[in-house]
N, C-alpha and C positions, 0 to 999 in steps of 0.2 A: 467702529467696532473694536471693542477691548480685546487685548490679547489675554485670554484666559488659559493658563496652563492647568492640565489635569492635577488633581490633588494626589500627592504621593503618600500612601499609607504605609508606614513601617510595620513589618510583620511582627517584629519582636514586641511591639506595644499592643498587638491585637489579642483580645481575651481569650480566643481559642487557641492560639499559638502559645500563649503563656501557660494556660492549662495542659497543653499536651507536653510542654517542656517540664512542669512540675510533676506530671505523671511519670514521665520518662525518668526523672531524677529520683522519685520516690522508689521506682521499680528497681532501679540500679543500686539503691541503698539497701533495698530489702534482699536483693540477690547477694550482696557483700555480707549481710548477716546470716544468711542460710548456712547450716553446717556443711552441706556438701560442697558449696563454693569454697569455704574457708579451709577444707581439707585439700584443695588443689593449690592454694596459695602457700609459697615457701614462708615459713615462719621462723623468726628469729628466737622465739621461745623454745626452751627444751621440750622434746617429746614426753608425753606423759607416760609414767610407768604403769605396767599392769600389775595388779596386785592379786 
């Protein structure tokens, strides 16, 4: 009888894992672009003047 080891599937190469990672990354990028998120981040740019 042959010694057959079970196949190991790496999750980072699985299509469902990759699509979930992509959606998570896209969501985080969208959050960073949102104005309300940007107002919470300290900015090195000078504040806008009200005219």
